[in-house]
C-alpha positions as CSV (number, residue, x, y, z in Angstrom):
1,M,-87.8,-208.7,97.6
2,R,-90.8,-211.0,98.0
3,A,-90.1,-214.7,97.3
4,S,-91.8,-216.2,94.2
5,L,-95.0,-218.1,94.9
6,L,-94.4,-220.1,91.7
7,T,-92.3,-223.2,91.8
8,E,-89.4,-223.6,89.3
9,E,-91.5,-226.2,87.5
10,Q,-94.5,-223.8,87.2
11,H,-92.2,-221.0,85.8
12,E,-90.7,-223.4,83.3
13,S,-94.2,-224.6,82.2
14,W,-95.4,-221.0,81.8
15,D,-92.4,-220.1,79.6
16,A,-92.3,-223.3,77.6
17,N,-96.0,-224.3,77.4
18,G,-98.1,-221.2,78.1
19,Y,-99.8,-222.6,81.2
20,F,-99.3,-224.2,84.6
21,L,-101.3,-225.9,87.3
22,A,-101.6,-224.8,90.9
23,K,-102.9,-227.9,92.8
24,D,-105.4,-227.7,95.7
25,F,-105.6,-223.9,95.3
26,A,-109.2,-223.4,96.5
27,A,-110.8,-224.8,99.6
28,A,-113.9,-227.0,99.3
29,S,-115.9,-224.2,101.0
30,V,-115.0,-221.8,98.2
31,R,-115.8,-224.0,95.3
32,E,-119.0,-225.3,96.9
33,G,-120.0,-221.8,97.7
34,M,-119.6,-220.9,94.1
35,I,-121.8,-223.7,92.9
36,D,-124.5,-223.0,95.5
37,R,-124.6,-219.3,94.6
38,I,-124.6,-219.9,90.8
39,V,-127.5,-222.3,91.1
40,E,-129.4,-219.8,93.2
41,L,-128.8,-217.2,90.5
42,A,-129.8,-219.5,87.7
43,R,-133.1,-220.4,89.4
44,A,-133.9,-216.8,90.4
45,I,-133.4,-215.5,86.9
46,D,-135.4,-218.4,85.5
47,D,-138.2,-217.4,88.0
48,G,-138.2,-213.8,86.5
49,E,-135.7,-211.9,88.7
50,E,-134.2,-209.1,86.6
51,R,-130.4,-209.1,86.5
52,P,-129.4,-206.7,83.6
53,D,-125.8,-206.8,84.8
54,L,-125.4,-210.5,84.0
55,L,-125.3,-212.4,80.7
56,V,-126.9,-215.8,80.7
57,S,-125.9,-218.2,78.0
58,P,-128.1,-221.3,77.4
59,E,-126.9,-224.8,76.7
60,N,-128.7,-225.2,73.4
61,T,-128.7,-229.0,73.3
62,L,-130.2,-229.2,76.9
63,S,-133.2,-226.9,76.5
64,D,-135.5,-229.7,77.9
65,A,-133.5,-230.2,81.1
66,P,-135.8,-230.1,84.2
67,T,-133.8,-227.5,86.2
68,A,-132.8,-223.9,85.4
69,E,-129.1,-224.7,85.9
70,G,-129.4,-227.8,83.8
71,R,-130.4,-225.6,80.8
72,L,-127.5,-223.2,81.1
73,S,-124.0,-223.2,79.6
74,K,-122.6,-220.1,81.3
75,I,-123.4,-217.0,83.4
76,F,-121.0,-214.1,82.6
77,R,-120.1,-211.0,84.7
78,V,-120.6,-212.5,88.1
79,M,-117.4,-211.1,89.6
80,R,-118.4,-207.5,90.4
81,S,-121.6,-207.9,92.4
82,E,-121.5,-211.5,93.8
83,D,-119.4,-211.8,96.9
84,V,-118.1,-215.4,96.5
85,F,-116.8,-214.7,93.0
86,R,-115.4,-211.3,93.7
87,E,-113.5,-212.6,96.8
88,F,-111.8,-215.3,94.8
89,A,-111.0,-213.0,91.9
90,T,-109.2,-210.6,94.4
91,D,-107.7,-213.3,96.6
92,D,-104.2,-212.2,97.7
93,R,-102.6,-215.5,96.7
94,L,-104.1,-215.3,93.2
95,L,-103.1,-211.7,92.7
96,A,-99.6,-212.4,93.8
97,I,-99.3,-215.2,91.2
98,L,-100.8,-213.0,88.5
99,S,-98.4,-210.2,89.3
100,E,-95.5,-212.5,88.7
101,V,-96.6,-213.2,85.1
102,M,-98.4,-209.9,84.3
103,G,-97.0,-207.0,86.4
104,R,-98.2,-204.9,89.3
105,D,-101.2,-203.1,87.7
106,I,-104.0,-205.5,86.7
107,D,-107.7,-205.5,85.8
108,C,-110.2,-208.4,85.8
109,F,-112.3,-207.9,82.7
110,L,-114.2,-211.1,82.3
111,S,-115.8,-213.7,84.7
112,Q,-117.9,-216.7,83.8
113,F,-119.2,-219.7,85.5
114,I,-119.4,-222.8,83.3
115,F,-121.9,-225.5,84.1
116,K,-121.0,-228.2,81.6
117,Q,-123.9,-230.5,82.5
118,P,-124.2,-234.1,81.3
119,G,-124.8,-234.1,77.6
120,A,-123.3,-230.7,77.1
121,M,-121.1,-230.1,74.1
122,G,-117.4,-229.4,74.3
123,Q,-115.9,-226.2,72.7
124,P,-113.7,-226.6,69.6
125,W,-110.1,-225.5,69.3
126,H,-109.9,-221.7,69.9
127,Q,-107.7,-219.0,71.4
128,D,-109.4,-216.7,73.9
129,E,-107.5,-213.8,72.4
130,W,-109.4,-214.3,69.2
131,Y,-112.4,-212.9,71.1
132,F,-110.6,-210.3,73.1
133,R,-108.3,-208.5,70.6
134,M,-106.5,-206.2,73.0
135,D,-103.4,-204.1,73.0
136,P,-101.1,-205.2,74.5
137,P,-102.1,-208.8,74.0
138,K,-101.0,-210.0,77.4
139,Q,-104.2,-211.5,78.8
140,V,-104.1,-214.3,81.3
141,G,-107.0,-216.7,82.1
142,V,-107.5,-218.6,85.4
143,W,-109.7,-221.7,85.3
144,L,-110.8,-223.0,88.7
145,A,-112.1,-226.6,88.8
146,C,-115.2,-226.5,91.1
147,T,-115.6,-230.2,90.4
148,D,-113.2,-232.8,89.1
149,A,-112.4,-232.5,85.4
150,T,-112.2,-236.1,84.3
151,P,-111.7,-237.9,80.9
152,E,-115.5,-238.4,80.7
153,N,-117.0,-235.1,81.7
154,G,-115.3,-232.9,79.2
155,P,-111.9,-231.7,80.4
156,L,-109.7,-229.1,78.7
157,W,-107.1,-230.1,76.0
158,V,-104.3,-227.7,75.2
159,V,-101.5,-227.4,72.6
160,P,-98.4,-226.7,74.6
161,G,-96.3,-223.9,73.2
162,S,-99.1,-222.5,71.1
163,H,-99.1,-219.3,73.3
164,R,-96.2,-218.1,71.1
165,E,-98.5,-218.0,68.1
166,L,-100.3,-215.0,66.7
167,V,-104.1,-215.0,66.7
168,H,-105.3,-217.6,64.1
169,E,-107.5,-215.9,61.6
170,D,-108.5,-219.1,59.8
171,V,-111.5,-219.6,62.0
172,V,-115.1,-220.8,61.2
173,E,-118.3,-220.8,63.2
174,D,-118.9,-224.1,65.0
175,P,-120.8,-226.1,62.4
176,R,-122.4,-228.6,64.8
177,P,-126.2,-228.3,65.2
178,G,-127.0,-226.7,68.6
179,A,-123.5,-225.2,69.0
180,N,-123.5,-222.6,71.8
181,M,-123.2,-218.9,71.5
182,G,-119.8,-217.7,70.2
183,Y,-118.3,-221.1,69.5
184,V,-115.8,-221.0,66.7
185,E,-113.1,-223.5,65.5
186,I,-109.5,-222.9,64.3
187,Q,-108.9,-224.6,61.0
188,G,-105.7,-226.3,59.9
189,A,-103.5,-225.8,62.9
190,D,-101.3,-228.7,64.1
191,T,-102.6,-230.4,67.3
192,S,-100.4,-233.5,67.2
193,N,-98.9,-232.6,70.6
194,E,-102.2,-231.9,72.3
195,Q,-102.4,-232.7,76.0
196,Q,-105.4,-233.5,78.2
197,I,-105.6,-231.4,81.5
198,L,-107.2,-233.5,84.2
199,M,-107.9,-231.6,87.4
200,T,-109.2,-232.3,90.9
201,A,-111.7,-230.0,92.4
202,G,-109.8,-227.0,93.8
203,D,-107.0,-227.1,91.2
204,L,-106.3,-223.9,89.3
205,L,-105.1,-223.7,85.7
206,V,-103.3,-220.4,84.8
207,F,-102.9,-219.9,81.0
208,D,-101.9,-217.5,78.3
209,C,-104.8,-216.3,76.2
210,H,-103.0,-217.2,73.0
211,L,-102.9,-220.8,74.1
212,R,-104.9,-223.0,71.8
213,H,-107.4,-225.1,73.8
214,R,-110.6,-227.1,73.5
215,S,-112.9,-229.2,75.6
216,T,-114.8,-232.4,74.9
217,N,-118.4,-233.4,75.4
218,N,-119.6,-234.3,78.9
219,V,-120.5,-238.0,78.5
220,S,-120.6,-238.6,82.3
221,D,-123.6,-238.4,84.6
222,G,-122.3,-235.4,86.6
223,M,-121.6,-231.7,86.1
224,R,-118.1,-230.5,85.3
225,A,-118.3,-227.1,86.9
226,A,-115.6,-224.4,86.5
227,M,-115.2,-220.7,87.4
228,V,-113.1,-218.8,84.9
229,Y,-111.6,-215.3,85.1
230,H,-109.6,-213.3,82.6
231,Y,-107.1,-210.6,83.5
232,S,-105.3,-207.9,81.6
233,P,-102.7,-205.2,82.4
234,A,-104.3,-201.9,83.5
235,G,-104.5,-199.5,80.6
236,T,-105.2,-202.2,78.0
237,E,-107.0,-201.0,74.9
238,V,-109.8,-203.1,73.6
239,T,-109.7,-203.3,69.8
240,H,-112.6,-205.7,69.2
241,E,-116.4,-205.2,69.2
242,F,-117.3,-208.5,70.9
243,T,-117.1,-207.0,74.4
244,F,-120.6,-207.1,75.8
245,N,-119.7,-209.9,78.2
246,Q,-116.8,-207.9,79.6
247,D,-116.9,-205.9,82.9
248,W,-113.6,-204.1,83.6
249,V,-112.7,-204.0,87.4
250,P,-109.4,-202.9,88.8
251,V,-107.9,-205.6,91.1
252,L,-104.2,-204.6,91.5
253,R,-102.5,-201.2,91.5
254,D,-98.7,-200.9,92.1
255,G,-98.8,-204.4,93.5
256,R,-101.5,-203.6,96.0
257,P,-105.1,-204.8,96.0
258,A,-107.4,-202.2,94.4
259,L,-110.8,-201.3,95.9
260,V,-113.6,-203.0,94.0
261,D,-116.9,-201.2,93.4
262,A,-119.6,-203.8,93.9
263,T,-122.3,-201.8,92.2
264,P,-123.8,-203.9,89.3
265,V,-123.3,-202.4,85.9
266,P,-126.0,-203.2,83.3
267,I,-124.9,-204.6,80.0
268,D,-124.7,-202.0,77.3
269,W,-125.9,-203.9,74.2
270,G,-125.7,-200.9,71.9
271,T,-122.0,-200.0,71.9
272,P,-118.7,-201.8,72.2
273,G,-117.0,-201.8,75.5
C-alpha cells in the first residue's frame, strides 16, 4: 500500500478544520510561468483575440487601469487548453494528495486565475459549494499562491470547522458599489474563530468546498496572484444552473492519471452544464 503523502498534522487539520497547507509545493518556474502566460492571454484577448472557451471577469473598480491584466479580476477555464495550467492540475503529486481525501476517480471541473491587483476588492464570506450545488457534495478546492499572500494584499480568511456545515442559504448579493461578478455574502454566521491564511509563493491550500472563507482588499502596491482549481468525484451530478464557468475534465481514473483532451470547448451560454 502506498504511503500517505500527507503528514499527520495535515490529516488532522483536514478532519478538524476542513483545510491544510502544503508548503513550498510549486517551483518558482511553475508559478512564474502561470503569471507570464495569464498576462499574455489577458493582453491578447484585450487586443481582440477570440477565446470563446475562456470566461474573462473584469475587476469593476479598476476599469481605468493602464494594462489589460490590471483591469481583470479572473480568467476562468484555463486548465483544458493552456499547458502550464493543465500540467499543474494533473501533477502526480497533486493527484496523489487529492486521491487521499476524495477517492480514486476524480474530475477537475473549474479552473481560475485570480489577479487581485492593488486596489482590488476582497470577496465576502461565502462557501464555494453555494455556487456548485452538486451531488455528492464532496468538492475540494486547491489554491496555489503564485505570489506571497500577505496581510496587506488581500489574503484568505477561513472559519475552521465550518466544512461540517450545510450550505448557508441566508446569502445576499454583495452590496458594495463595484462588487465583482457573482460576489455574495453569508449573513449571520459566527466568524469569531476566523483565521488568516498567510502564504509564501509556491504554497498550496487544500480546502473543503463547504469551508466558509473570504478575502480582504488589496491595499498593497503589488499583485496577489493565485491559481485555483476545484475537483469533484467522477460521476458527480450538477444540480445548480450557475455552471457556465465550469469545464469538466477527467484527471484520475482508478487511481491512475486520465488522458486530458486539450481541445478548447466554447462556453455554452444558453443551457446549464
